[in-house]
Structure formats: structure tokens, C-alpha cells
All heavy atoms as an XYZ file, in Angstrom:
995
protein
N      91.612     95.757    103.145
C      92.316     96.497    104.208
C      91.281     97.263    105.036
O      90.409     97.928    104.489
C      93.291     97.445    103.549
C      94.161     98.197    104.523
S      95.410     99.314    103.766
C      96.426     98.252    102.794
N      91.334     97.115    106.326
C      90.389     97.821    107.224
C      90.614     99.344    107.124
O      91.638     99.812    106.636
C      90.568     97.368    108.651
O      91.796     97.908    109.152
N      89.618    100.066    107.522
C      89.702    101.545    107.532
C      90.935    102.001    108.331
O      91.625    102.916    107.945
C      88.450    102.193    108.040
C      87.224    102.077    107.062
O      87.549    101.777    105.910
O      86.128    102.230    107.554
N      91.166    101.327    109.476
C      92.322    101.709    110.313
C      93.606    101.485    109.557
O      94.523    102.311    109.600
C      92.284    100.954    111.623
C      93.314    101.482    112.606
O      93.489    102.688    112.724
N      93.998    100.587    113.295
N      93.721    100.332    108.900
C      94.956    100.059    108.167
C      95.093    101.001    106.968
O      96.188    101.391    106.601
C      94.932     98.584    107.691
C      95.022     97.587    108.819
C      96.398     97.372    109.337
N      96.855     98.262    110.380
C      97.932     98.052    111.138
N      98.645     96.956    111.041
N      98.254     98.914    112.084
N      93.993    101.372    106.327
C      94.063    102.337    105.243
C      94.549    103.674    105.757
O      95.360    104.316    105.090
C      92.661    102.485    104.591
N      94.119    104.083    106.936
C      94.615    105.334    107.505
C      96.089    105.239    107.853
O      96.849    106.172    107.656
C      93.781    105.689    108.750
N      96.502    104.049    108.372
C      97.896    103.845    108.696
C      98.740    103.885    107.426
O      99.805    104.484    107.394
C      98.125    102.496    109.425
C      97.645    102.513    110.863
O      97.591    103.603    111.466
O      97.319    101.422    111.350
N      98.256    103.241    106.364
C      98.985    103.233    105.095
C      99.124    104.642    104.555
O     100.216    105.030    104.100
C      98.303    102.321    104.076
N      98.070    105.449    104.670
C      98.127    106.835    104.176
C      99.126    107.652    105.006
O      99.838    108.475    104.494
C      96.721    107.474    104.235
N      99.155    107.414    106.336
C     100.097    108.140    107.209
C     101.539    107.764    106.853
O     102.403    108.614    106.839
C      99.802    107.816    108.676
N     101.790    106.505    106.558
C     103.103    106.065    106.162
C     103.522    106.712    104.835
O     104.633    107.182    104.677
C     103.185    104.507    106.099
C     103.140    103.943    107.529
C     104.433    104.040    105.324
C     102.923    102.458    107.578
N     102.571    106.747    103.875
C     102.820    107.401    102.579
C     103.195    108.845    102.769
O     104.127    109.383    102.147
C     101.610    107.269    101.687
C     101.319    105.882    101.245
C     102.464    105.135    100.612
O     103.197    105.744     99.825
N     102.589    103.905    100.908
N     102.521    109.528    103.712
C     102.784    110.957    103.979
C     104.196    111.118    104.531
O     104.900    112.101    104.141
C     101.726    111.507    104.913
N     104.611    110.205    105.406
C     106.005    110.303    105.948
C     106.996    110.173    104.823
O     107.951    110.946    104.746
C     106.194    109.215    107.031
C     107.666    109.052    107.367
C     105.383    109.501    108.241
N     106.800    109.221    103.918
C     107.700    109.018    102.802
C     107.725    110.262    101.909
O     108.831    110.724    101.549
C     107.328    107.786    102.013
C     107.615    106.457    102.718
C     106.917    105.282    102.011
C     109.103    106.215    102.880
N     106.566    110.764    101.574
C     106.535    111.965    100.693
C     107.235    113.128    101.341
O     108.003    113.825    100.691
C     105.065    112.315    100.350
C     104.950    113.704     99.716
C     104.468    111.249     99.421
N     107.046    113.352    102.617
C     107.726    114.448    103.303
C     109.241    114.243    103.254
O     110.002    115.208    103.060
C     107.308    114.515    104.791
C     105.889    115.066    104.958
O     105.298    115.593    103.998
O     105.361    114.959    106.085
N     109.704    112.990    103.432
C     111.122    112.734    103.372
C     111.683    113.006    101.997
O     112.741    113.631    101.826
C     111.403    111.289    103.781
O     112.776    111.001    103.786
N     110.961    112.561    100.953
C     111.395    112.788     99.573
C     111.421    114.285     99.244
O     112.370    114.775     98.598
C     110.484    112.103     98.545
C     110.285    110.624     98.712
C     109.086    110.042     98.319
C     111.250    109.803     99.287
C     108.842    108.675     98.465
C     111.028    108.422     99.388
C     109.828    107.861     98.993
O     109.636    106.526     99.126
N     110.462    115.018     99.713
C     110.395    116.496     99.450
C     111.546    117.204    100.179
O     112.148    118.107     99.640
C     109.061    117.067     99.831
C     107.938    116.616     98.895
C     106.543    117.079     99.324
O     106.323    117.399    100.497
N     105.657    117.078     98.410
N     111.850    116.731    101.376
C     112.964    117.347    102.158
C     114.290    117.096    101.419
O     115.134    117.978    101.342
C     112.977    116.820    103.562
N     114.426    115.862    100.878
C     115.640    115.572    100.106
C     115.747    116.518     98.962
O     116.810    117.150     98.737
C     115.587    114.147     99.593
C     116.779    113.709     98.714
C     117.190    114.313     97.567
C     117.680    112.694     98.962
N     118.329    113.734     97.063
C     118.625    112.686     97.916
C     117.822    111.734     99.968
C     119.659    111.774     97.847
C     118.815    110.807     99.897
C     119.768    110.847     98.828
N     114.684    116.719     98.201
C     114.744    117.578     97.029
C     115.071    119.002     97.407
O     115.738    119.750     96.656
C     113.392    117.562     96.260
C     113.433    118.258     94.943
C     112.238    117.975     94.085
O     111.485    117.022     94.360
O     112.038    118.727     93.110
N     114.687    119.439     98.625
C     114.980    120.757     99.115
C     116.380    120.835     99.714
O     116.817    121.931    100.142
C     113.943    121.209    100.128
N     117.089    119.713     99.847
C     118.372    119.705    100.474
C     118.275    119.954    101.956
O     119.215    120.512    102.577
N     117.185    119.554    102.569
C     116.873    119.847    103.970
C     117.104    118.575    104.823
O     116.203    117.778    104.965
C     115.437    120.350    104.076
C     114.979    120.579    105.503
O     115.752    120.522    106.469
O     113.749    120.873    105.648
N     118.287    118.446    105.373
C     118.625    117.279    106.205
C     117.735    117.188    107.437
O     117.319    116.045    107.799
C     120.119    117.278    106.573
N     117.462    118.311    108.100
C     116.596    118.274    109.287
C     115.189    117.776    108.921
O     114.643    116.964    109.622
C     116.477    119.656    109.911
C     117.773    120.071    110.560
O     118.425    119.247    111.244
O     118.164    121.268    110.426
N     114.661    118.292    107.808
C     113.335    117.865    107.368
C     113.315    116.405    106.955
O     112.340    115.687    107.191
N     114.397    115.941    106.383
C     114.465    114.551    105.893
C     114.397    113.626    107.065
O     113.785    112.533    106.911
C     115.748    114.331    105.115
C     115.624    113.097    104.227
S     117.203    112.719    103.491
C     117.510    111.170    104.248
N     114.912    113.895    108.199
C     114.906    113.013    109.341
C     113.863    113.364    110.388
O     113.809    112.728    111.471
C     116.309    112.859    109.995
C     117.316    112.305    108.958
C     116.780    114.160    110.597
N     113.012    114.305    110.079
C     112.006    114.767    111.066
C     111.100    113.625    111.515
O     110.637    113.612    112.682
C     111.168    115.875    110.501
N     110.876    112.644    110.658
C     109.979    111.536    110.996
C     110.792    110.229    111.215
O     110.297    109.142    111.009
C     108.946    111.323    109.921
C     107.970    112.447    109.841
O     107.520    112.934    110.921
O     107.606    112.894    108.746
N     112.047    110.359    111.686
C     112.841    109.210    112.042
C     112.821    109.087    113.588
O     112.746    110.115    114.281
C     114.331    109.402    111.618
C     114.600    109.119    110.201
C     113.975    109.768    109.177
C     115.511    108.116    109.841
C     114.271    109.493    107.841
C     115.828    107.838    108.537
C     115.178    108.539    107.520
O     115.458    108.247    106.172
N     112.874    107.888    114.110
C     113.043    107.719    115.547
C     114.458    108.202    115.934
O     115.381    108.193    115.113
C     112.873    106.249    115.966
O     113.879    105.466    115.354
C     111.489    105.702    115.569
N     114.575    108.595    117.185
C     115.922    109.056    117.671
C     116.964    107.940    117.498
O     118.128    108.217    117.251
C     115.832    109.527    119.108
N     116.534    106.699    117.666
C     117.460    105.555    117.553
C     117.406    104.870    116.239
O     117.832    103.699    116.071
C     117.193    104.541    118.698
C     115.741    104.006    118.660
O     114.881    104.529    117.950
O     115.475    102.997    119.367
N     116.966    105.583    115.201
C     116.909    105.025    113.837
C     118.247    104.591    113.325
O     119.291    105.107    113.742
C     116.272    106.049    112.861
N     118.233    103.610    112.454
C     119.491    103.214    111.774
C     119.271    103.299    110.256
O     118.153    103.137    109.748
C     119.870    101.740    112.153
O     118.781    100.864    111.793
C     120.212    101.598    113.612
N     120.362    103.524    109.601
C     120.345    103.571    108.101
C     121.617    102.891    107.596
O     122.758    103.242    108.083
C     120.267    104.979    107.589
N     121.481    101.941    106.707
C     122.634    101.302    106.081
C     122.553    101.733    104.624
O     121.633    101.377    103.906
C     122.588     99.768    106.215
C     123.743     99.146    105.452
C     122.620     99.332    107.681
N     123.555    102.517    104.234
C     123.599    103.054    102.873
C     125.045    103.019    102.451
O     125.966    103.365    103.212
C     123.073    104.488    102.815
C     121.616    104.643    103.256
S     121.030    106.316    103.177
C     121.887    107.081    104.545
N     125.245    102.667    101.182
C     126.628    102.642    100.598
C     127.621    101.963    101.495
O     128.719    102.462    101.701
C     127.053    104.070    100.273
O     125.973    104.915    100.015
C     127.941    104.059     98.996
N     127.172    100.854    102.099
C     128.093    100.059    102.941
C     128.401    100.662    104.304
O     129.273    100.136    105.006
N     127.724    101.720    104.707
C     128.024    102.288    106.021
C     126.782    102.253    106.910
O     125.651    102.296    106.446
C     128.490    103.746    105.844
O     127.425    104.543    105.369
N     127.020    102.137    108.215
C     125.958    102.160    109.197
C     125.905    103.507    109.834
O     126.882    104.044    110.314
C     126.243    101.089    110.280
C     125.330    101.168    111.491
C     123.871    100.860    111.127
C     125.817    100.229    112.575
N     124.707    104.088    109.790
C     124.466    105.362    110.499
C     123.489    104.993    111.625
O     122.361    104.531    111.356
C     123.889    106.354    109.524
C     124.966    106.754    108.507
C     124.449    107.375    107.292
N     125.568    107.596    106.373
C     125.446    107.491    105.088
N     124.328    107.260    104.497
N     126.498    107.709    104.318
N     123.906    105.159    112.848
C     123.211    104.543    113.965
C     122.396    105.463    114.902
O     122.193    105.173    116.033
C     124.212    103.700    114.790
C     125.320    104.492    115.358
O     125.458    105.710    115.105
O     126.145    103.893    116.081
N     121.954    106.582    114.354
C     121.007    107.407    115.104
C     120.449    108.475    114.145
O     121.067    108.773    113.079
C     121.647    108.095    116.302
O     122.504    109.139    115.868
N     119.340    109.072    114.515
C     118.762    110.172    113.684
C     119.784    111.261    113.515
O     119.954    111.836    112.400
C     117.473    110.672    114.322
C     116.854    111.841    113.562
C     115.564    112.317    114.183
N     115.749    112.649    115.580
C     114.834    112.387    116.533
N     113.715    111.800    116.235
N     115.092    112.700    117.770
N     120.480    111.643    114.595
C     121.470    112.690    114.500
C     122.601    112.377    113.505
O     123.055    113.238    112.756
C     122.073    113.018    115.867
C     121.058    113.663    116.816
O     120.024    114.184    116.344
O     121.269    113.608    118.040
N     123.106    111.149    113.521
C     124.160    110.752    112.646
C     123.629    110.757    111.174
O     124.358    111.188    110.273
C     124.751    109.377    113.034
C     125.655    108.806    111.959
C     125.443    109.432    114.346
N     122.398    110.253    110.992
C     121.835    110.264    109.665
C     121.665    111.689    109.159
O     122.043    112.024    108.025
C     120.482    109.554    109.636
C     120.660    108.065    110.009
C     119.784    109.688    108.295
C     119.341    107.333    110.378
N     121.170    112.578    110.000
C     120.991    113.989    109.643
C     122.360    114.626    109.306
O     122.472    115.303    108.264
C     120.363    114.784    110.774
C     120.112    116.256    110.378
C     119.761    117.121    111.555
N     120.795    117.090    112.571
C     120.606    116.753    113.863
N     119.412    116.490    114.322
N     121.609    116.742    114.699
N     123.337    114.410    110.126
C     124.664    115.039    109.878
C     125.257    114.534    108.550
O     125.819    115.345    107.809
C     125.619    114.772    111.064
C     125.217    115.442    112.325
O     124.300    116.336    112.260
O     125.782    115.110    113.389
N     125.165    113.221    108.299
C     125.741    112.713    107.042
C     124.977    113.255    105.832
O     125.590    113.533    104.791
C     125.802    111.202    107.057
O     124.474    110.643    107.026
N     123.667    113.367    105.955
C     122.874    113.911    104.822
C     123.156    115.410    104.657
O     123.215    115.877    103.486
C     121.390    113.651    105.029
C     121.010    112.179    104.968
S     121.645    111.271    103.493
C     120.853    112.162    102.207
N     123.365    116.134    105.698
C     123.675    117.566    105.585
C     124.989    117.725    104.827
O     125.068    118.603    103.950
C     123.772    118.222    106.971
N     125.987    116.934    105.127
C     127.256    116.961    104.389
C     127.025    116.616    102.923
O     127.568    117.252    102.012
C     128.246    116.015    104.996
C     128.897    116.453    106.332
C     129.715    115.339    106.924
C     129.692    117.713    106.137
N     126.224    115.611    102.676
C     126.009    115.187    101.283
C     125.241    116.236    100.482
O     125.527    116.505     99.350
C     125.227    113.835    101.274
N     124.227    116.874    101.150
C     123.456    117.898    100.465
C     124.304    119.150    100.192
O     124.012    119.910     99.255
C     122.236    118.310    101.260
C     121.138    117.232    101.345
C     120.350    117.168    102.475
C     120.926    116.377    100.308
C     119.362    116.201    102.566
C     119.935    115.420    100.365
C     119.117    115.316    101.487
N     125.325    119.377    100.981
C     126.232    120.520    100.747
C     127.308    120.128     99.698
O     127.988    121.027     99.208
C     126.920    120.920    102.046
N     127.439    118.877     99.405
C     128.476    118.423     98.475
C     127.917    117.633     97.297
O     127.160    118.171     96.484
N     128.190    116.333     97.274
C     127.875    115.523     96.042
C     126.373    115.387     95.726
O     126.011    115.137     94.603
C     128.524    114.148     96.322
C     128.646    114.094     97.826
C     128.870    115.515     98.276
N     125.528    115.589     96.737
C     124.059    115.427     96.467
C     123.355    116.784     96.363
O     122.117    116.797     96.346
C     123.408    114.563     97.608
C     123.910    113.123     97.674
C     123.176    112.364     98.754
C     123.844    112.431     96.338
N     124.092    117.856     96.321
C     123.507    119.161     96.158
C     122.677    119.226     94.848
O     123.165    118.865     93.771
C     124.567    120.286     96.128
C     124.002    121.656     96.155
C     125.085    122.705     96.290
C     124.436    124.074     96.431
N     125.384    125.063     96.870
N     121.449    119.658     94.985
C     120.605    119.810     93.770
C     119.982    118.550     93.246
O     119.452    118.506     92.135
N     120.082    117.436     94.022
C     119.504    116.197     93.547
C     118.085    115.992     94.076
O     117.625    116.661     94.970
C     120.376    114.953     94.052
O     120.371    114.965     95.485
C     121.787    115.076     93.543
N     117.420    115.035     93.445
C     116.126    114.592     93.941
C     116.144    113.037     93.879
O     117.171    112.450     93.537
C     114.973    115.157     93.107
O     115.093    114.756     91.738
N     115.009    112.447     94.181
C     115.004    110.999     94.202
C     113.867    110.473     93.352
O     112.821    111.109     93.172
C     114.869    110.447     95.599
O     113.673    110.901     96.212
C     116.079    110.799     96.477
N     114.080    109.276     92.843
C     113.072    108.490     92.157
C     112.651    107.414     93.194
O     113.503    106.778     93.796
C     113.683    107.814     90.919
C     113.008    106.534     90.511
C     111.848    106.555     89.791
C     113.615    105.294     90.786
C     111.252    105.326     89.414
C     113.009    104.088     90.427
C     111.837    104.133     89.752
O     111.238    102.958     89.376
N     111.354    107.191     93.397
C     110.878    106.209     94.360
C     109.667    105.511     93.779
O     108.681    106.185     93.441
C     110.551    106.863     95.671
C     111.779    107.513     96.257
O     112.643    106.839     96.829
N     111.877    108.820     96.151
N     109.704    104.209     93.706
C     108.596    103.396     93.259
C     108.297    102.385     94.365
O     109.137    101.457     94.597
C     108.914    102.728     91.966
C     107.833    101.786     91.474
C     108.326    101.086     90.214
C     107.354    100.023     89.743
N     107.866     99.249     88.588
N     107.218    102.549     95.037
C     106.885    101.588     96.134
C     106.477    100.260     95.537
O     105.643    100.182     94.616
C     105.736    102.157     96.981
C     105.456    101.267     98.174
C     104.477    101.872     99.098
O     104.679    103.031     99.553
N     103.425    101.174     99.391
N     107.092     99.208     96.019
C     106.802     97.852     95.566
C     105.855     97.139     96.483
O     105.051     96.300     96.045
C     108.087     97.071     95.384
C     109.145     97.715     94.464
C     110.431     96.887     94.424
C     108.562     97.862     93.053
N     105.963     97.391     97.783
C     105.030     96.761     98.693
C     104.978     97.496    100.061
O     105.898     98.253    100.374
C     105.425     95.307     98.955
O     106.648     95.223     99.666
N     103.922     97.291    100.756
C     103.727     97.753    102.137
C     102.998     96.653    102.892
O     101.940     96.198    102.436
C     102.911     99.045    102.164
C     102.304     99.481    103.498
C     103.361     99.795    104.556
C     101.368    100.661    103.322
N     103.612     96.191    103.979
C     102.931     95.215    104.811
C     103.074     95.554    106.253
O     104.120     96.112    106.671
C     103.429     93.812    104.481
C     104.772     93.453    105.014
C     105.120     91.989    104.601
N     106.330     91.540    105.208
C     107.538     91.726    104.726
N     107.709     92.374    103.578
N     108.601     91.284    105.330
N     102.015     95.261    107.017
C     102.035     95.542    108.406
C     102.496     94.303    109.164
O     102.228     93.171    108.807
C     100.641     95.972    108.861
C     100.239     97.298    108.345
C      99.468     97.375    107.195
C     100.659     98.462    108.964
C      99.119     98.637    106.678
C     100.349     99.684    108.457
C      99.585     99.781    107.298
N     103.309     94.567    110.238
C     103.781     93.508    111.115
C     103.202     93.831    112.506
O     103.712     94.724    113.158
C     105.304     93.488    111.127
C     105.848     92.359    111.982
C     105.879     93.445    109.737
N     102.148     93.181    112.847
C     101.478     93.485    114.078
C     100.769     94.831    113.968
O     100.491     95.360    112.871
N     100.445     95.476    115.112
C      99.711     96.699    115.131
C     100.560     97.925    114.919
O     100.085     98.943    114.446
C      98.944     96.838    116.453
C      97.820     95.818    116.628
C      97.049     95.956    117.895
N      97.771     96.623    118.984
C      97.277     97.558    119.810
N      96.051     97.887    119.686
N      98.023     98.039    120.760
N     101.834     97.846    115.328
C     102.654     99.052    115.363
C     103.935     98.990    114.557
O     104.875     99.735    114.849
C     103.009     99.356    116.865
C     101.760     99.683    117.699
O     100.808    100.250    117.147
O     101.743     99.297    118.875
N     103.943     98.154    113.560
C     105.145     98.107    112.683
C     104.722     97.844    111.253
O     103.669     97.201    111.000
C     106.088     96.993    113.146
N     105.494     98.342    110.351
C     105.255     98.134    108.938
C     106.559     98.149    108.191
O     107.567     98.743    108.629
C     104.338     99.235    108.382
N     106.545     97.430    107.041
C     107.752     97.346    106.226
C     107.335     97.784    104.812
O     106.372     97.287    104.269
C     108.307     95.920    106.136
C     108.749     95.480    107.558
C     109.473     95.826    105.159
C     109.067     94.006    107.666
N     108.073     98.737    104.269
C     107.888     99.222    102.909
C     109.106     98.810    102.096
O     110.221     99.004    102.555
C     107.698    100.776    102.890
C     107.688    101.288    101.437
C     106.440    101.184    103.648
N     108.857     98.271    100.953
C     109.927     97.935    100.003
C     109.760     98.868     98.813
O     108.647     99.005     98.274
C     109.871     96.445     99.538
C     109.906     95.512    100.741
C     110.984     96.168     98.572
C     111.161     95.517    101.547
N     110.862     99.505     98.378
C     110.735    100.369     97.198
C     111.972    100.195     96.326
O     113.016     99.711     96.724
C     110.623    101.860     97.679
O     111.805    102.249     98.361
N     111.790    100.626     95.109
C     112.881    100.786     94.191
C     113.153    102.267     94.111
O     112.242    103.069     93.910
C     112.491    100.262     92.774
C     113.647    100.407     91.791
C     113.235     99.903     90.405
O     112.639    100.744     89.665
O     113.422     98.728     90.086
N     114.393    102.673     94.324
C     114.750    104.056     94.473
C     116.056    104.368     93.710
O     116.751    103.461     93.321
C     114.895    104.444     95.917
O     113.748    104.154     96.662
N     116.302    105.642     93.592
C     117.549    106.100     92.992
C     117.668    107.608     93.131
O     116.733    108.288     93.431
N     118.857    108.078     92.888
C     119.129    109.512     92.948
C     119.096    110.094     91.529
O     119.746    109.561     90.598
C     120.518    109.777     93.592
C     120.530    109.227     95.020
C     120.844    111.258     93.581
C     121.891    109.196     95.660
N     118.355    111.180     91.379
C     118.344    111.933     90.145
C     119.275    113.148     90.250
O     119.033    114.044     91.086
C     116.937    112.402     89.827
C     115.934    111.304     89.422
C     114.492    111.806     89.548
C     116.213    110.865     88.003
N     120.285    113.120     89.473
C     121.264    114.247     89.466
C     120.794    115.307     88.458
O     119.943    115.037     87.624
C     122.667    113.752     89.145
C     123.232    112.840     90.239
C     123.073    111.480     90.189
C     123.929    113.425     91.271
C     123.566    110.729     91.205
C     124.438    112.636     92.314
C     124.256    111.269     92.300
N     121.351    116.485     88.557
C     120.952    117.617     87.699
C     120.902    117.166     86.245
O     121.805    116.513     85.746
C     121.884    118.785     87.856
N     119.816    117.480     85.561
C     119.618    117.166     84.152
C     119.086    115.771     83.889
O     118.703    115.463     82.745
N     118.997    114.913     84.882
C     118.494    113.573     84.682
C     116.941    113.559     84.864
O     116.428    114.208     85.771
C     119.075    112.573     85.695
C     120.489    112.141     85.403
C     120.936    111.059     86.383
O     120.677    111.163     87.572
N     121.631    110.059     85.861
N     116.294    112.821     84.025
C     114.850    112.566     84.177
C     114.559    111.167     84.567
O     113.460    110.844     84.980
C     114.101    112.917     82.860
O     114.671    112.163     81.800
C     114.192    114.430     82.581
N     115.546    110.262     84.364
C     115.454    108.851     84.719
C     116.726    108.412     85.431
O     117.806    108.860     85.126
C     115.246    107.975     83.496
C     113.905    108.226     82.801
O     112.855    108.195     83.519
O     113.904    108.444     81.582
N     116.541    107.485     86.357
C     117.738    106.925     86.992
C     118.166    105.694     86.158
O     117.359    104.835     85.882
C     117.381    106.477     88.425
C     118.538    105.724     89.093
C     116.966    107.638     89.269
N     119.444    105.633     85.751
C     119.858    104.463     85.012
C     119.768    103.226     85.932
O     119.853    103.294     87.142
C     121.342    104.740     84.689
C     121.748    105.849     85.597
C     120.513    106.577     85.999
N     119.544    102.061     85.293
C     119.451    100.838     86.045
C     120.606    100.628     87.020
O     120.428    100.189     88.149
C     119.322     99.625     85.126
C     117.984     99.561     84.419
O     117.031    100.187     84.879
O     117.894     98.823     83.425
N     121.812    101.042     86.611
C     122.969    100.883     87.457
C     122.915    101.736     88.725
O     123.672    101.534     89.675
C     124.260    101.176     86.693
O     124.234    102.542     86.257
N     122.036    102.755     88.756
C     121.920    103.654     89.887
C     120.731    103.312     90.782
O     120.528    104.010     91.758
N     119.981    102.285     90.430
C     118.784    101.987     91.246
C     119.144    101.057     92.427
O     120.056    100.267     92.349
C     117.746    101.279     90.398
C     117.131    102.227     89.353
C     116.093    101.527     88.505
C     115.529    102.494     87.468
N     114.600    101.849     86.567
N     118.395    101.244     93.494
C     118.565    100.368     94.661
C     117.177     99.839     95.087
O     116.159    100.476     94.806
C     119.162    101.133     95.877
C     120.611    101.621     95.546
C     118.332    102.280     96.350
N     117.183     98.666     95.734
C     116.004     98.207     96.431
C     116.169     98.633     97.868
O     117.248     98.476     98.488
C     115.941     96.678     96.356
C     115.516     96.224     94.997
O     114.654     96.771     94.361
N     116.178     95.181     94.494
N     115.148     99.285     98.398
C     115.222     99.836     99.785
C     114.174     99.188    100.645
O     113.047     98.886    100.190
C     114.996    101.356     99.713
N     114.565     99.003    101.852
C     113.681     98.489    102.900
C     113.533     99.606    103.983
O     114.514    100.058    104.495
C     114.233     97.228    103.575
O     114.416     96.232    102.550
C     113.256     96.684    104.628
N     112.293     99.977    104.236
C     111.954    100.960    105.243
C     111.169    100.230    106.361
O     110.234     99.593    106.068
C     111.046    102.051    104.710
C     111.526    102.775    103.483
C     111.478    102.326    102.178
C     112.074    104.093    103.457
N     111.952    103.310    101.343
C     112.327    104.368    102.086
C     112.368    105.028    104.445
C     112.871    105.612    101.702
C     112.897    106.239    104.029
C     113.132    106.500    102.695
N     111.637    100.395    107.594
C     110.915     99.823    108.729
C     110.269    100.955    109.523
O     110.971    101.906    109.911
C     111.856     99.010    109.632
C     111.109     98.429    110.849
C     112.525     97.865    108.857
N     108.945    100.874    109.628
C     108.192    101.885    110.353
C     107.744    101.371    111.673
O     107.387    100.205    111.805
C     106.967    102.321    109.535
C     107.333    103.249    108.385
C     107.786    102.742    107.190
C     107.158    104.610    108.523
C     108.107    103.582    106.137
C     107.469    105.482    107.466
C     107.957    104.942    106.286
N     107.677    102.256    112.656
C     107.142    101.963    113.950
C     106.168    103.052    114.373
O     106.444    104.203    114.183
C     108.321    101.914    114.993
C     107.845    101.570    116.391
C     108.994    101.526    117.376
O     110.146    101.850    117.022
O     108.741    101.193    118.544
N     105.030    102.612    114.910
C     104.055    103.574    115.383
C     104.339    103.805    116.868
O     104.257    102.942    117.693
C     102.648    103.051    115.184
C     101.552    104.053    115.323
C     100.217    103.464    114.947
C      99.161    104.521    114.813
N      97.858    103.904    114.413
N     104.710    105.083    117.151
C     104.984    105.492    118.560
C     104.051    106.643    118.864
O     104.038    107.665    118.169
C     106.431    105.929    118.731
C     107.461    104.842    118.569
C     108.854    105.347    118.895
N     109.856    104.316    118.711
C     111.120    104.500    118.871
N     111.586    105.679    119.250
N     111.999    103.497    118.692
N     103.337    106.502    119.976
C     102.444    107.566    120.441
C     101.519    108.012    119.330
O     101.282    109.227    119.144
C     103.215    108.738    120.995
C     104.097    108.370    122.185
O     103.615    107.533    123.018
O     105.236    108.859    122.279
N     101.018    107.073    118.558
C     100.066    107.335    117.493
C     100.613    107.931    116.218
O      99.896    108.287    115.314
N     101.952    107.943    116.117
C     102.641    108.560    114.974
C     103.536    107.587    114.324
O     104.334    106.931    114.988
C     103.420    109.766    115.451
C     104.087    110.582    114.449
C     104.679    111.820    115.048
N     105.627    112.421    114.071
C     106.764    112.949    114.402
N     107.214    112.962    115.646
N     107.560    113.436    113.463
N     103.469    107.440    112.990
C     104.336    106.520    112.242
C     105.677    107.194    112.026
O     105.759    108.317    111.529
C     103.709    106.110    110.919
C     102.626    105.120    111.104
C     101.287    105.352    111.100
C     102.768    103.699    111.333
N     100.621    104.202    111.340
C     101.486    103.176    111.453
C     103.876    102.895    111.420
C     101.260    101.793    111.704
C     103.668    101.516    111.681
C     102.363    101.028    111.810
N     106.765    106.487    112.411
C     108.122    106.980    112.290
C     108.991    105.957    111.575
O     108.769    104.727    111.695
C     108.686    107.275    113.676
C     107.954    108.344    114.493
C     108.501    108.345    115.922
C     108.105    109.705    113.858
N     110.039    106.424    110.956
C     111.009    105.535    110.325
C     112.003    105.060    111.393
O     112.687    105.879    111.984
C     111.774    106.225    109.143
C     110.755    106.648    108.093
C     112.832    105.329    108.621
C     111.292    107.625    107.067
N     112.068    103.751    111.580
C     112.972    103.165    112.579
C     114.239    102.645    111.983
O     115.269    102.593    112.612
C     112.268    102.071    113.378
N     114.156    102.235    110.692
C     115.344    101.675    110.035
C     115.160    101.818    108.511
O     114.062    101.789    108.003
C     115.564    100.239    110.398
N     116.281    101.980    107.876
C     116.345    102.053    106.413
C     117.596    101.287    105.944
O     118.649    101.381    106.578
C     116.421    103.517    105.934
C     116.691    103.710    104.478
C     115.626    103.635    103.573
C     117.970    103.825    103.971
C     115.858    103.758    102.175
C     118.189    103.924    102.599
C     117.137    103.918    101.706
O     117.400    104.043    100.365
N     117.410    100.589    104.834
C     118.566     99.868    104.254
C     118.350     99.798    102.744
O     117.218     99.675    102.284
C     118.649     98.443    104.795
C     119.768     97.644    104.196
N     119.567     96.810    103.130
C     121.073     97.581    104.542
C     120.717     96.249    102.814
N     121.649     96.684    103.645
N     119.471     99.916    101.994
C     119.301     99.761    100.539
C     120.427     98.903    100.008
O     121.484     98.764    100.617
C     119.150    101.080     99.788
C     120.445    101.881     99.713
O     121.530    101.370     99.472
N     120.335    103.190     99.875
N     120.150     98.330     98.849
C     121.103     97.456     98.145
C     120.917     97.631     96.665
O     119.769     97.811     96.174
C     120.814     96.033     98.534
O     121.726     95.141     97.892
N     122.002     97.676     95.899
C     121.878     97.897     94.459
C     120.971     96.878     93.769
O     120.956     95.690     94.195
C     123.332     97.709     93.924
C     124.207     97.975     95.128
C     123.403     97.491     96.312
N     120.250     97.328     92.787
C     119.401     96.455     91.986
C     120.370     95.738     90.991
O     121.182     96.410     90.389
C     118.346     97.216     91.205
C     117.614     96.363     90.178
C     117.339     97.852     92.149
N     120.211     94.453     90.879
C     121.031     93.714     89.924
C     120.385     93.830     88.537
O     119.206     93.530     88.394
C     121.183     92.249     90.347
C     121.980     91.979     91.622
C     122.011     90.490     91.931
C     123.400     92.560     91.453
N     121.140     94.207     87.565
C     120.612     94.382     86.209
C     120.375     93.003     85.578
O     120.982     92.045     85.849
C     121.592     95.209     85.366
């Protein structure tokens, strides 16, 4: 991997870590801070079609069923698509209070699409699907 690609990979990792930390803090604004305005997210069978819609749905979730949760994330791959796009595949899940591991039935495979805009890596799309046991 070239030095430039290594720097890009590190920047993408930093975006993911910031998003995971914002989730753990229950901070919907922080969670979508590195999303494009026109980002999309497909989760639990629903389409969220902008950063604002994603933020609003996460704020409701953090105030309700996802209050006090954190996430488990295991990156499976990162590949670049041209100069300004990247795809990250991860295995993820929600850790509820008292959990140290996500049960297999709660794990998802996630696809993150990143776009580099004005020198900054941003999340342009996210989608997840349950892991088959």
C-alpha cells in the first residue's frame, strides 16, 4: 500500500472510531458528523435517506431502546475504488447493558461506502444485513 493509501486508510479508520465513540456516548450529532449530507443508511429494513434523517432516527434510538449501548465492530476488509472512494466491510453488533459479547444472532455484516470530498473522507452510504449462523 502506498504511503498515500496508508494515510487514507488511517483517515477512514479515524472516521469509524469517531462514529463508534459517538454511539457509545449516545451522541447522534457526533455519530453523523462524518456523513455526507446526502448519505443513505439501510438498517433493519428501513431506508434513511439523508444525514439529517439518520441523525434524527439515531437520536430517537439513543433516547429509547439503544440508550446505554455500545457497538462491537470487527473490520473484515477495506478496499479503494479509484482515488476518492473506499468500501469497508465489517462484522458488527450492538452491545446492550451487561453484555461483553454480541450473540451470533445479533451480528450483522455491514458495508460502509466512503467518499473523499475536499480532502476529507466521509461516509456516503451504510447498509447491514444479519449474519447467517
